[in-house]
KOLFITOR-93402 format. One record per residue (C-alpha): y, z, x. Coordinates in steps of 0.05 Angstrom, whole numbers, padded with zeros to 5 digits, always signed. Layout:
BEGIN
YZX ...
end
This chain:
BEGIN
+00607+01576+01528 +00536+01584+01555 +00502+01613+01616 +00460+01563+01655 +00438+01604+01715 +00433+01678+01734 +00430+01704+01806 +00429+01775+01835 +00452+01781+01907 +00449+01853+01933 +00491+01891+01881 +00527+01830+01852 +00505+01797+01787 +00528+01723+01784 +00531+01685+01718 +00540+01609+01725 +00572+01580+01662 +00566+01509+01637 +00637+01495+01613 +00704+01527+01617 +00769+01518+01579 +00835+01553+01592 +00825+01603+01536 +00755+01621+01559 +00769+01647+01629 +00770+01719+01604 +00702+01753+01595 +00692+01821+01562 +00637+01866+01590 +00619+01920+01540 +00581+01984+01558 +00578+02057+01536 +00633+02045+01484 +00676+02019+01540 +00702+01950+01555 +00720+01918+01621 +00760+01852+01624 +00733+01805+01677 +00754+01735+01698 +00715+01672+01715 +00726+01635+01780 +00701+01563+01784 +00653+01573+01726 +00622+01634+01759 +00629+01706+01735 +00613+01760+01787 +00596+01831+01764 +00594+01888+01814 +00534+01929+01790 +00555+01991+01829 +00607+02008+01776 +00550+02015+01726 +00496+02054+01763 +00528+02122+01753 +00526+02116+01677 +00453+02135+01666 +00412+02087+01624 +00460+02036+01593 +00458+01969+01556 +00511+01919+01579 +00532+01858+01538 +00580+01801+01552 +00629+01767+01504 +00684+01715+01505 +00739+01697+01455 +00734+01631+01418 +00793+01588+01393 +00802+01633+01333 +00806+01696+01377 +00739+01719+01352 +00689+01748+01400 +00624+01711+01412 +00565+01731+01455 +00548+01693+01518 +00483+01656+01508 +00432+01635+01561 +00406+01563+01559 +00366+01560+01623 +00291+01557+01632 +00252+01622+01628 +00178+01638+01629 +00187+01700+01586 +00243+01743+01560 +00256+01777+01627 +00295+01740+01681 +00297+01801+01726 +00251+01860+01709 +00260+01928+01743 +00300+01895+01798 +00323+01947+01849 +00397+01954+01866 +00434+02010+01901 +00424+02076+01862 +00389+02042+01805 +00346+01989+01772 +00367+01929+01730 +00332+01891+01675 +00363+01824+01657 +00332+01793+01595 +00345+01744+01538 +00341+01769+01467 +00312+01731+01408 +00380+01702+01390 +00387+01676+01463 +00442+01725+01479 +00441+01759+01547 +00431+01834+01556 +00432+01874+01620 +00400+01943+01623 +00420+01990+01680 +00377+02050+01699 +00396+02108+01744 +00343+02112+01798 +00310+02167+01835 +00315+02170+01911 +00247+02178+01944 +00225+02189+02016 +00151+02195+02033 +00119+02248+02076 +00046+02230+02082 -00012+02191+02052 -00085+02196+02071 -00154+02179+02043 -00214+02226+02049 -00286+02205+02060 -00300+02213+01986 -00244+02163+01968 -00190+02213+01947 -00119+02189+01962 -00074+02248+01979 +00000+02236+01978 +00066+02272+01979 +00139+02252+01976 +00207+02284+01967 +00255+02264+01912 +00326+02281+01893 +00305+02312+01826 +00255+02365+01806 +00241+02348+01732 +00182+02300+01745 +00122+02311+01699 +00068+02266+01728 +00054+02199+01761 +00036+02138+01719 -00005+02084+01753 +00002+02015+01721 -00041+01954+01737 +00005+01895+01749 -00042+01843+01718 -00065+01873+01652 -00019+01933+01641 -00076+01984+01642 -00047+02053+01659 -00074+02116+01691 -00041+02185+01690 -00041+02228+01755 -00016+02300+01751 +00020+02334+01809 -00021+02386+01847 +00041+02420+01876 +00117+02418+01871 +00157+02458+01922 +00232+02445+01933 +00229+02374+01905 +00168+02358+01947 +00113+02332+01901 +00040+02328+01920 -00015+02291+01884 -00088+02269+01891 -00116+02203+01865 -00191+02195+01856 -00197+02121+01876 -00268+02120+01847 -00235+02120+01778 -00197+02055+01794 -00249+02003+01775 -00201+01945+01769 -00183+01905+01830 -00111+01882+01841 -00043+01915+01848 -00023+01982+01819 +00050+02005+01816 +00072+02078+01820 +00117+02105+01766 +00144+02176+01754 +00151+02205+01685 +00206+02256+01670 +00245+02284+01611 +00317+02261+01604 +00359+02274+01541 +00296+02299+01505 +00261+02233+01518 +00204+02213+01564 +00232+02167+01617 +00188+02124+01663 +00217+02100+01729 +00186+02062+01786 +00181+02096+01853 +00229+02062+01901 +00243+02086+01972 +00311+02083+02005 +00289+02035+02059 +00278+01970+02021 +00229+01936+02069 +00156+01916+02065 +00115+01968+02101 +00041+01985+02102 +00034+02060+02095 -00042+02066+02095 -00102+02018+02095 -00174+02040+02091 -00243+02009+02078 -00298+02039+02035 -00361+02005+02060 -00405+02039+02009 -00365+02014+01950 -00346+01950+01989 -00272+01961+01974 -00208+01958+02014 -00149+02004+01996 -00078+01992+02018 -00017+02035+02003 +00048+02000+02019 +00120+01988+01999 +00139+01920+01972 +00196+01877+01996 +00241+01910+01943 +00221+01980+01965 +00174+01998+01908 +00110+02037+01921 +00044+02001+01907 -00031+02007+01916 -00075+01946+01927 -00150+01949+01914 -00190+01890+01941 -00257+01871+01970 -00278+01904+02035 -00269+01856+02093 -00304+01858+02160 -00304+01811+02220 -00345+01755+02187 -00305+01692+02202 -00319+01620+02183 -00311+01571+02240 -00315+01506+02201 -00314+01479+02130 -00333+01406+02121 -00336+01361+02060 -00397+01317+02057 -00413+01264+02005 -00425+01311+01946 -00428+01381+01978 -00392+01428+02025 -00420+01456+02090 -00395+01522+02119 -00408+01544+02190 -00405+01615+02218 -00409+01617+02295 -00428+01674+02342 -00464+01712+02288 -00505+01766+02323 -00522+01811+02265 -00591+01820+02236 -00618+01813+02166 -00568+01766+02133 -00594+01761+02063 -00552+01705+02032 -00484+01674+02021 -00450+01692+01955 -00400+01652+01913 -00365+01696+01860 -00327+01670+01800 -00263+01712+01797 -00255+01699+01722 -00324+01714+01695 -00355+01753+01753 -00414+01705+01754 -00446+01698+01824 -00482+01640+01858 -00528+01651+01917 -00541+01605+01977 -00590+01617+02033 -00569+01596+02103 -00603+01559+02159 -00596+01593+02226 -00592+01559+02294 -00587+01611+02349 -00524+01650+02330 -00497+01597+02282 -00505+01603+02206 -00498+01540+02162 -00489+01545+02087 -00493+01486+02039 -00457+01488+01971 -00486+01429+01933 -00475+01443+01859 -00400+01437+01855 -00398+01398+01789 -00439+01453+01755 -00390+01508+01773 -00340+01535+01723 -00267+01515+01730 -00243+01578+01765 -00223+01612+01830 -00281+01633+01875 -00288+01685+01930 -00337+01677+01988 -00382+01734+02014 -00438+01747+02063 -00488+01802+02046 -00524+01845+02099 -00572+01904+02103 -00544+01963+02143 -00586+02026+02148 -00624+02007+02087 -00562+01994+02045 -00536+01925+02023 -00464+01911+02044 -00420+01853+02025 -00366+01822+02069 -00310+01774+02053 -00310+01710+02094 -00244+01697+02129 -00210+01655+02182 -00215+01662+02257 -00164+01712+02282 -00136+01662+02333 -00119+01606+02284 -00133+01578+02216 -00180+01519+02210 -00168+01457+02167 -00197+01466+02097 -00221+01405+02058 -00214+01381+01986 -00267+01345+01946 -00254+01301+01884 -00309+01284+01835 -00316+01255+01765 -00356+01284+01708 -00357+01255+01637 -00300+01208+01656 -00255+01267+01675 -00231+01277+01746 -00239+01345+01781 -00218+01374+01847 -00247+01429+01891 -00199+01456+01943 -00211+01509+01996 -00151+01552+02015 -00131+01616+02051 -00109+01678+02013 -00051+01720+02038 -00102+01764+02075 -00132+01702+02110 -00195+01703+02068 -00227+01637+02049 -00231+01620+01975 -00235+01556+01935 -00209+01531+01869 -00251+01486+01824 -00203+01454+01774 -00190+01394+01731 -00141+01345+01763 -00074+01350+01727 -00039+01283+01726 +00026+01288+01765 +00082+01238+01777 +00139+01254+01825 +00202+01217+01844 +00205+01205+01919 +00267+01160+01924 +00325+01137+01881 +00376+01081+01886 +00432+01060+01839 +00480+01002+01841 +00521+00965+01789 +00464+00917+01772 +00402+00962+01770 +00371+01029+01780 +00310+01034+01825 +00263+01094+01826 +00203+01105+01871 +00149+01148+01839 +00085+01175+01870 +00028+01192+01822 -00042+01221+01833 -00072+01173+01782 -00073+01100+01764 -00009+01082+01728 -00015+01039+01665 +00058+01039+01642 +00126+01069+01658 +00177+01080+01603 +00239+01117+01582 +00236+01159+01519 +00298+01179+01480 +00296+01254+01473 +00325+01259+01402 +00296+01197+01368 +00232+01181+01406 +00254+01109+01423 +00211+01080+01479 +00236+01029+01529 +00182+01000+01574 +00203+00991+01647 +00180+00938+01696 +00145+00966+01758 +00104+00945+01818 +00054+00986+01858 +00050+00995+01933 -00024+01005+01945 -00014+01031+02017 +00034+01088+02000 +00008+01095+01928 +00079+01091+01904 +00106+01052+01845 +00175+01020+01845 +00209+01022+01777 +00266+00977+01758 +00312+00992+01700 +00352+00931+01677 +00355+00926+01601 +00426+00922+01576 +00403+00935+01505 +00382+01005+01524 +00452+01025+01543 +00476+01025+01471 +00431+01084+01452 +00470+01144+01473 +00436+01209+01491 +00385+01235+01541 +00325+01193+01562 +00265+01223+01599 +00223+01185+01649 +00149+01180+01633 +00088+01150+01667 +00027+01131+01625 -00044+01141+01649 -00100+01092+01636 -00125+01137+01579 -00056+01134+01547 -00031+01203+01566 +00043+01210+01578 +00065+01247+01641 +00137+01268+01655 +00165+01247+01722 +00182+01308+01765 +00229+01319+01824 +00229+01368+01882 +00305+01370+01881 +00344+01430+01855 +00353+01437+01780 +00415+01403+01751 +00423+01358+01813 +00463+01296+01794 +00433+01235+01829 +00484+01184+01806 +00539+01174+01754 +00552+01100+01746 +00583+01050+01698 +00537+01003+01660 +00545+00947+01609 +00511+00947+01541 +00495+00882+01504 +00565+00881+01473 +00600+00886+01541 +00623+00956+01526 +00611+01004+01583 +00572+01069+01583 +00564+01121+01637 +00493+01129+01663 +00479+01197+01695 +00413+01204+01730 +00398+01278+01742 +00344+01330+01751 +00334+01375+01690 +00331+01450+01689 +00255+01446+01693 +00259+01397+01751 +00242+01332+01715 +00277+01265+01720 +00324+01246+01663 +00378+01195+01647 +00439+01213+01605 +00476+01154+01572 +00544+01173+01546 +00610+01142+01529 +00663+01155+01582 +00725+01185+01551 +00795+01160+01562 +00838+01205+01520 +00908+01191+01494 +00962+01241+01514 +01020+01204+01483 +01043+01135+01460 +01114+01110+01466 +01151+01045+01455 +01207+01018+01500 +01237+00947+01498 +01178+00918+01459 +01130+00949+01509 +01075+00996+01489 +01067+01055+01537 +01001+01093+01533 +00989+01155+01575 +00914+01168+01586 +00873+01221+01620 +00800+01231+01637 +00758+01287+01667 +00706+01237+01692 +00716+01232+01767 +00671+01170+01772 +00714+01134+01721 +00778+01152+01756 +00751+01127+01822 +00733+01060+01788 +00804+01055+01760 +00835+01063+01829 +00791+01009+01861 +00785+00956+01806 +00828+00907+01766 +00847+00945+01703 +00882+00917+01642 +00894+00932+01568 +00864+00889+01513 +00857+00883+01438 +00788+00873+01407 +00790+00842+01337 +00740+00854+01282 +00706+00787+01298 +00695+00812+01370 +00748+00768+01402 +00789+00797+01459 +00864+00787+01472 +00883+00809+01542 +00953+00837+01547 +01002+00831+01605 +00997+00903+01631 +01017+00945+01690 +00978+01007+01712 +01001+01072+01745 +00947+01121+01769 +00965+01192+01787 +00918+01251+01793 +00871+01247+01733 +00922+01210+01690 +00932+01135+01679 +00995+01104+01649 +00991+01034+01619 +01051+00992+01602 +01030+00934+01557 +01079+00877+01544 +01078+00846+01474 +01135+00796+01484 +01086+00738+01492 +01033+00765+01444 +01015+00725+01381 +00973+00761+01329 +00912+00725+01300 +00926+00754+01230 +00978+00797+01196 +00966+00858+01154 +00910+00909+01152 +00861+00851+01153 +00869+00850+01228 +00847+00916+01259 +00851+00910+01335 +00814+00963+01374 +00852+00981+01437 +00807+00975+01498 +00812+00979+01573 +00787+00916+01608 +00755+00933+01675 +00738+00876+01723 +00690+00896+01777 +00629+00868+01815 +00638+00801+01781 +00632+00831+01711 +00679+00850+01655 +00673+00918+01622 +00705+00942+01558 +00722+01016+01547 +00749+01045+01482 +00806+01096+01479 +00800+01161+01438 +00846+01215+01412 +00856+01275+01456 +00872+01321+01397 +00802+01317+01368 +00772+01341+01434 +00802+01409+01429 +00820+01422+01356 +00799+01400+01286 +00870+01378+01268 +00884+01310+01237 +00899+01247+01276 +00966+01238+01309 +01013+01193+01271 +01053+01143+01312 +01112+01101+01289 +01106+01027+01283 +01149+00984+01329 +01178+00915+01321 +01157+00857+01364 +01199+00804+01330 +01233+00793+01263 +01166+00769+01236 +01118+00825+01251 +01111+00895+01279 +01054+00935+01310 +01029+01002+01284 +00983+01047+01327 +00933+01090+01289 +00869+01127+01302 +00809+01101+01262 +00746+01142+01269 +00776+01173+01332 +00788+01105+01365 +00858+01079+01379 +00872+01015+01339 +00934+00972+01330 +00952+00936+01265 +00997+00875+01267 +01037+00879+01203 +01090+00834+01171 +01160+00862+01169 +01150+00887+01099 +01153+00959+01076 +01124+00980+01009 +01137+01050+00982 +01112+01084+00919 +01169+01115+00881 +01137+01135+00816 +01070+01140+00778 +01053+01143+00706 +00989+01134+00666 +01011+01062+00651 +01041+01036+00716 +01059+01048+00789 +01130+01034+00813 +01138+01002+00882 +01201+00996+00924 +01212+00944+00979 +01271+00912+01013 +01229+00858+01046 +01196+00821+00988 +01214+00749+00975 +01221+00714+00909 +01154+00690+00880 +01113+00737+00924 +01053+00759+00883 +01035+00833+00889 +00973+00871+00866 +00935+00935+00884 +00865+00930+00911 +00812+00950+00962 +00797+00921+01030 +00732+00938+01065 +00689+00901+01115 +00728+00836+01105 +00717+00840+01030 +00775+00842+00980 +00768+00874+00911 +00825+00872+00861 +00843+00934+00822 +00901+00907+00781 +00927+00839+00760 +00979+00806+00805 +01052+00809+00787 +01105+00761+00813 +01165+00790+00848 +01229+00760+00820 +01291+00799+00840 +01316+00868+00862 +01279+00920+00903 +01235+00951+00849 +01169+00925+00821 +01127+00957+00765 +01053+00942+00766 +01015+00958+00702 +00953+01001+00714 +00902+00958+00679 +00841+00968+00723 +00801+00904+00732 +00750+00928+00784 +00682+00897+00778 +00626+00949+00781 +00587+00904+00828 +00645+00903+00877 +00650+00935+00945 +00663+01006+00922 +00604+01054+00926 +00583+01106+00875 +00621+01172+00879 +00659+01153+00943 +00734+01152+00954 +00766+01086+00973 +00839+01079+00995 +00881+01033+00952 +00925+00983+00990 +00978+00933+00969 +00964+00858+00973 +01019+00806+00979 +01008+00732+00969 +01062+00691+01004 +01062+00617+01022 +00987+00611+01015 +00978+00671+01061 +00952+00739+01042 +00975+00805+01073 +00950+00875+01059 +00994+00936+01072 +00987+01010+01065 +01027+01044+01010 +01077+01093+01037 +01094+01155+00996 +01155+01197+01014 +01144+01272+01017 +01194+01285+00960 +01157+01238+00914 +01090+01264+00938 +01104+01336+00917 +01116+01314+00845 +01054+01271+00837 +00985+01296+00821 +00947+01254+00771 +00883+01216+00755 +00872+01158+00708 +00802+01145+00680 +00784+01076+00654 +00718+01065+00618 +00689+00999+00641 +00619+00969+00633 +00597+01036+00602 +00618+01070+00667 +00680+01103+00695 +00733+01080+00745 +00780+01137+00766 +00846+01120+00799 +00879+01183+00827 +00929+01208+00878 +00904+01253+00934 +00965+01296+00951 +00936+01326+01014 +00921+01258+01044 +00983+01226+01013 +00941+01166+00992 +00927+01130+00927 +00851+01126+00919 +00798+01102+00871 +00729+01128+00855 +00672+01095+00817 +00629+01142+00775 +00563+01128+00741 +00566+01157+00672 +00549+01136+00601 +00598+01185+00573 +00673+01196+00579 +00679+01271+00588 +00733+01283+00537 +00742+01342+00490 +00689+01315+00442 +00636+01315+00497 +00654+01386+00517 +00643+01407+00445 +00573+01376+00448 +00558+01415+00511 +00581+01481+00482 +00543+01471+00417 +00480+01453+00456 +00487+01518+00496 +00494+01560+00433 +00437+01525+00397 +00391+01533+00458 +00400+01608+00454 +00389+01612+00379 +00325+01569+00375 +00260+01608+00383 +00211+01592+00439 +00136+01604+00435 +00120+01571+00502 +00155+01554+00566 +00199+01492+00566 +00198+01444+00625 +00242+01382+00634 +00217+01326+00680 +00253+01266+00709 +00257+01215+00766 +00310+01170+00797 +00366+01192+00750 +00327+01163+00691 +00324+01093+00721 +00249+01096+00733 +00187+01115+00694 +00130+01100+00742 +00136+01152+00797 +00110+01223+00806 +00156+01250+00751 +00128+01202+00698 +00057+01214+00722 +00066+01289+00717 +00092+01281+00645 +00036+01232+00628 -00017+01280+00655 +00014+01339+00618 +00011+01300+00553 -00060+01275+00564 -00086+01344+00584 -00048+01378+00527 -00019+01434+00568 +00011+01493+00531 +00082+01483+00558 +00134+01442+00521 +00148+01384+00569 +00204+01333+00562 +00216+01270+00604 +00287+01242+00613 +00295+01166+00612 +00348+01112+00603 +00334+01062+00548 +00360+01003+00588 +00306+01016+00641 +00249+01019+00591 +00272+00953+00561 +00273+00916+00627 +00211+00949+00658 +00168+00940+00596 +00150+01014+00593 +00131+01042+00525 +00165+01104+00500 +00120+01165+00491 +00129+01226+00448 +00170+01278+00486 +00214+01227+00522 +00289+01239+00512 +00349+01195+00527 +00390+01213+00589 +00458+01246+00573 +00441+01249+00499 +00449+01312+00456 +00373+01321+00461 +00380+01319+00537 +00434+01373+00536 +00394+01417+00489 +00330+01409+00530 +00367+01425+00595 +00396+01489+00568 +00330+01511+00536 +00284+01495+00595 +00255+01546+00643 +00239+01497+00698 +00265+01431+00726 +00212+01384+00753 +00238+01324+00793 +00214+01270+00841 +00279+01244+00872 +00330+01300+00863 +00360+01351+00816 +00404+01297+00784 +00340+01267+00756 +00344+01318+00700 +00415+01348+00702 +00465+01319+00653 +00517+01276+00688 +00572+01325+00670 +00544+01373+00722 +00529+01322+00777 +00590+01340+00818 +00580+01415+00809 +00508+01430+00825 +00524+01503+00838 +00528+01514+00763 +00454+01501+00757 +00415+01566+00748 +00347+01534+00734 +00289+01538+00783 +00265+01472+00812 +00197+01440+00827 +00204+01382+00875 +00147+01332+00865 +00176+01285+00918 +00183+01209+00917 +00135+01196+00975 +00102+01227+01036 +00153+01252+01086 +00135+01224+01155 +00167+01158+01175 +00238+01174+01150 +00278+01235+01169 +00307+01269+01108 +00357+01326+01111 +00333+01379+01064 +00336+01454+01073 +00301+01511+01039 +00369+01532+01010 +00384+01462+00983 +00404+01456+00909 +00435+01525+00908 +00371+01556+00934 +00333+01540+00870 +00274+01501+00900 +00213+01544+00883 +00160+01494+00904 +00160+01432+00947 +00099+01389+00936 +00066+01361+00999 +00004+01321+01012 -00023+01351+01077 -00016+01407+01127 +00021+01359+01172 +00074+01347+01119 +00078+01421+01103 +00090+01434+01176 +00147+01384+01177 +00183+01420+01120 +00172+01488+01151 +00191+01470+01222 +00245+01417+01212 +00277+01441+01147 +00264+01516+01150 +00223+01520+01086 +00183+01583+01076 +00107+01583+01067 +00112+01609+00996 +00156+01549+00978 +00103+01498+00997 +00052+01470+00947 +00002+01427+00984 -00027+01393+00922 -00015+01318+00935 +00028+01265+00900 +00011+01261+00826 +00017+01185+00822 -00043+01181+00869 -00086+01206+00810 -00071+01139+00776 -00079+01094+00836 -00139+01047+00837 -00157+00986+00878 -00163+00925+00833 -00152+00874+00889 -00225+00852+00890 -00218+00830+00817 -00160+00784+00833 -00180+00711+00841 -00117+00696+00881 -00108+00748+00936 -00039+00780+00942 +00000+00801+01004 +00052+00852+00983 +00116+00853+01025 +00164+00911+01015 +00219+00922+01068 +00264+00983+01068 +00340+00980+01072 +00380+00995+01135 +00440+01035+01113 +00473+01023+01180 +00476+00948+01166 +00548+00928+01151 +00570+00902+01084 +00601+00837+01109 +00558+00777+01090 +00574+00737+01152 +00552+00793+01198 +00492+00809+01154 +00468+00738+01164 +00470+00750+01240 +00426+00812+01234 +00353+00815+01255 +00335+00837+01184 +00361+00773+01154 +00333+00730+01210 +00262+00757+01208 +00253+00760+01133 +00285+00692+01122 +00235+00664+01172 +00178+00693+01132 +00204+00667+01065 +00216+00596+01091 +00154+00585+01134 +00121+00522+01106 +00061+00526+01153 +00047+00597+01130 +00054+00573+01058 +00002+00518+01071 -00045+00569+01103 -00037+00614+01041 -00053+00556+00994 -00115+00538+01035 -00140+00610+01031 -00120+00621+00958 -00068+00674+00978 +00002+00690+00955 +00059+00731+00986 +00099+00773+00937 +00162+00805+00965 +00200+00862+00930 +00271+00863+00956 +00307+00929+00964 +00358+00945+00910 +00415+00936+00961 +00391+00866+00977 +00383+00851+00904 +00455+00872+00889 +00491+00842+00949 +00452+00790+00987 +00399+00762+00941 +00433+00694+00941 +00426+00690+01017 +00350+00689+01015 +00312+00628+00995 +00242+00635+00966 +00227+00566+00939 +00158+00556+00970 +00099+00554+00922 +00060+00614+00949 +00117+00658+00977 +00160+00688+00923 +00206+00745+00903 +00180+00794+00851 +00218+00811+00787 +00202+00886+00780 +00219+00883+00706 +00157+00841+00697 +00112+00867+00753 +00118+00940+00775 +00109+00966+00846 +00050+01008+00822 +00015+00944+00796 +00027+00909+00862 -00003+00967+00901 -00065+00963+00859 -00073+00886+00859 -00054+00870+00931 -00103+00862+00988 -00054+00871+01045 +00014+00903+01051 +00071+00886+01099 +00127+00937+01107 +00169+00969+01161 +00183+01042+01145 +00170+01049+01070 +00130+01110+01047 +00095+01063+00997 +00051+01045+01057 +00017+01112+01047 +00000+01093+00975 -00032+01030+01001 -00071+01067+01056 -00094+01118+01005 -00134+01061+00974 -00165+01044+01042 -00128+00978+01045 -00095+00950+01109 -00021+00954+01124 +00019+00915+01176 +00082+00950+01200 +00135+00896+01215 +00182+00937+01260 +00226+00886+01296 +00283+00937+01301 +00247+01002+01315 +00297+01028+01368 +00355+01017+01319 +00316+01051+01263 +00298+01112+01305 +00369+01117+01331 +00403+01111+01263 +00351+01143+01216 +00296+01177+01256 +00224+01194+01242 +00183+01258+01239 +00122+01223+01269 +00112+01179+01330 +00118+01108+01301 +00088+01080+01365 +00022+01117+01360 +00013+01152+01292 +00017+01096+01240 -00040+01078+01193 -00038+01004+01211 -00021+00952+01264 +00051+00950+01288 +00084+00884+01306 +00153+00870+01333 +00163+00795+01324 +00147+00741+01273 +00095+00706+01317 +00053+00770+01322 +00062+00782+01247 +00032+00714+01230 -00026+00726+01279 -00041+00793+01247 -00038+00764+01177 -00089+00711+01196 -00135+00764+01228 -00133+00807+01166 -00151+00748+01122 -00209+00727+01168 -00235+00799+01170 -00237+00804+01095 -00180+00855+01095 -00223+00909+01128 -00185+00969+01154 -00195+00988+01227 -00236+01052+01239 -00181+01082+01284 -00134+01082+01224 -00184+01112+01175 -00195+01169+01224 -00120+01185+01221 -00117+01189+01145 -00136+01263+01141 -00070+01278+01177 -00031+01251+01117 -00079+01262+01058 -00105+01332+01048 -00138+01313+00982 -00167+01247+00956 -00201+01269+00892 -00153+01250+00834 -00138+01324+00820 -00068+01327+00847 -00037+01342+00779 -00087+01399+00768 -00069+01431+00834 +00005+01422+00822 +00001+01451+00752 -00041+01511+00775 +00009+01523+00832 +00067+01524+00782 +00029+01570+00734 +00017+01621+00790 +00092+01628+00801 +00121+01695+00778 +00178+01662+00739 +00191+01595+00709 +00118+01572+00708 +00084+01631+00673 +00089+01652+00601 
end
């Protein structure tokens, strides 16, 4: 629960809350070791401050109880300029301070106040202010005068104190500063000095005394403010000099003073209120009219200026402020001018005392919404800007995605009309802000004059998959225009079955959605995995905020049987000539963290039944054959199944089903007779199958019947479940497959583990002996162990650190962990000090070492036995990093790896800032020394007779695993187009060029057969024969999308093309720490046509890199001197532990 707005009306404090559940209506107000229970009404809590003002000084805090009955503070989320929302705000019998603490919790301070009533104030000829007042206390020590603008204070002692009547005298000559001074009294309360502002009982604005000092050219005014506080204003002396006209000429202003009958005007003065600098202008006089010309506007400072006339009176020079005519104010002009391609504005205005001043300032670009329209087809916004608009776009607040908007300009009204039509945008949920771009590429937020949090519209829109989203246009807390795209919720209250009809009771808190339901054609449908929709015969009942749907299945024919066919339950809304789909979610997850509801399956016919479930919080239906399979027993050799529905010659096996892929776990067994079937547990899972490393996959039962295949879940009765708790490990392909039963989930699962060892009792003996030996062996120097990519690499920063350490003969004993199979395929030669991963030497080195040095993660050097229990690691860690962190968001924290990260290596201040700001690293954890592999980078491209274009795309982890759908992805489409372009191949041949593409490991493992690279000069690279480091050195041009290897290439001053055809999807699913639209080190293209054009341009320009990209390099490279290892080594050595001897 959070506070969005705070208001004080008379003696009532109002807190407006943003959300309210039933168990949060009670608020606890805590003060002076007391508590008061208060209740919220319509999201507003009202506090009568009169109950607190008799307590003396007191801090007041507010709490509420969460779901676990624990108290939590109320936090404030609104906009504030500083910590104070209300400072020294007067209430009856007291003052109140409302402010936000550092943790954003709200605190209210109440002060008992003194009651004042004034007697007299007067100013003598020698500028002494005499005053007296009565007060309800007699313990006042002195008066403290405080300047409102700069907090300068002045102490004034009382000259007399009789019967609570206090007298004082202020020498105004000592008050050199102009401005406003507030009166405070200082007294002793509870042995402490207490300062309180003087507030009179009659809270009205009243001038007590006003006087001019012509000699000092000052004006003094003693008055009470609108809140009743006593104040003194010191300003310039003002006489009857009035300006009659101010006119803007071509490049100067002309001021006219009529009826001027005084003698000896010296000059007109313009005074800079910031610096005090003065500019002098001599008038021309025509009878009694004075005319002043200000003709050097562009040379003036950007500041506020006061206007004066100076005159000799009795031999003394007096200065007068220039003001307006007493009868009425005149129109004051504004001048705009340009200097050094920057626009400025000079505006004359009236002060609160009717003096004429002007403001010379730079024009701040401003865009404001003037009109808004929304209908089902489009959103139209009218925006008025004080500059020429180059572009209008929406920017996703969390990811930075930009969506350009079409617009037209009305030259007469200087308004732009913006249309928002793209259906693709609707799939990116979250808040979008409206921006207008200036001609010099500055981005300006669109503002609104409407009240904060005003909702302009809340409408239904279609995304590109026909699923609907809610689009809420609103004014933000800081009065800017924003669009919130969110999924409307229809929540399930209960599901029931009656006479082969499915009854679903739904509810929603979205009033817009409920209105649509009442006025549109609504139906229930099933969306299959291949995106086909079956519309069911349904009847709808709407009541209050609840909707009941009765779906008839009597005429329904399923497309497939078994868990192959997952049907997402959707609402089909037909309105405005369009069809909208809306998913249905589980009401239980909205309020609690409990598991999904379990609903019984129901029969439709003697052939199949339907089972409702919640999958990832969405309601789905499975159409299943009338077959029930139950597990009745486990052993290490077999699993026993029971079924009354199997037919003779049905073939049964256990397996996995994921993303339309089937993977066998056991061999199939034919069912012959009876109700019991024993399946031997001989695991046949292929390691290149669909199961991922160290993930749990649910095991299902497959049945082959009459050339049809069904998959069913395995039911386990509670009685059997309580007795079973086992795991079976099968060593396969030098790695482990673990089949085990998860009692809590009541599911049979499988896990695939990478390991070269079976962790039996023999292996544990090796571990213990290595621990003992590590303690017994003597150590002269520190021991460090280095690794990268779990031993499957020897060309990254880990290897280069080890190589440099060996070459420079450092005193520390350094070991590098490797896997022999990698060295064999990559052609890397073994060096002294390299030890085999998971070997006894590895165990011994790990237990002996003082420091772990890694490039990818702690598992680079930790024995596999500890991979699933990182908390057991007690070694300090140096993180060399795999690449520069910028284009991909990573989710590290300073406390990652059990808080053992001592140093994180970065390449620039910018990267250091990312770790400190985004991942909460401390400054002493950062080592800004640069990537060590850069010490070995060199550009050899000019030596190559045939020029190479190096293509290296990154993987999209959000791409699904199904081959058919992968082939429909943009990734497959765009890179296939590149690999099969015969015209491009001919162009490469003509220019003696070759494209070499390194596929990501995921492509290599799953989809390599889908890509064709059979053209002569466009080929795939075998990294066992040609390393990435070699390609970086030899290539003249690189094409990538989001790979950090692009920085390696740019480090060598070679051009990069960023092929980002799916940037919005990337930002939405992965994210970036930099602006990928404006901060890259190369050209960015979004389609294949532009990519080809850019390739040809780079070839024609001799692969020169644009100057605008070289100027950005310092942001990413703090050092470019081949001494990155030296800086890293020195940084480690300076550490208090681990690195030093």
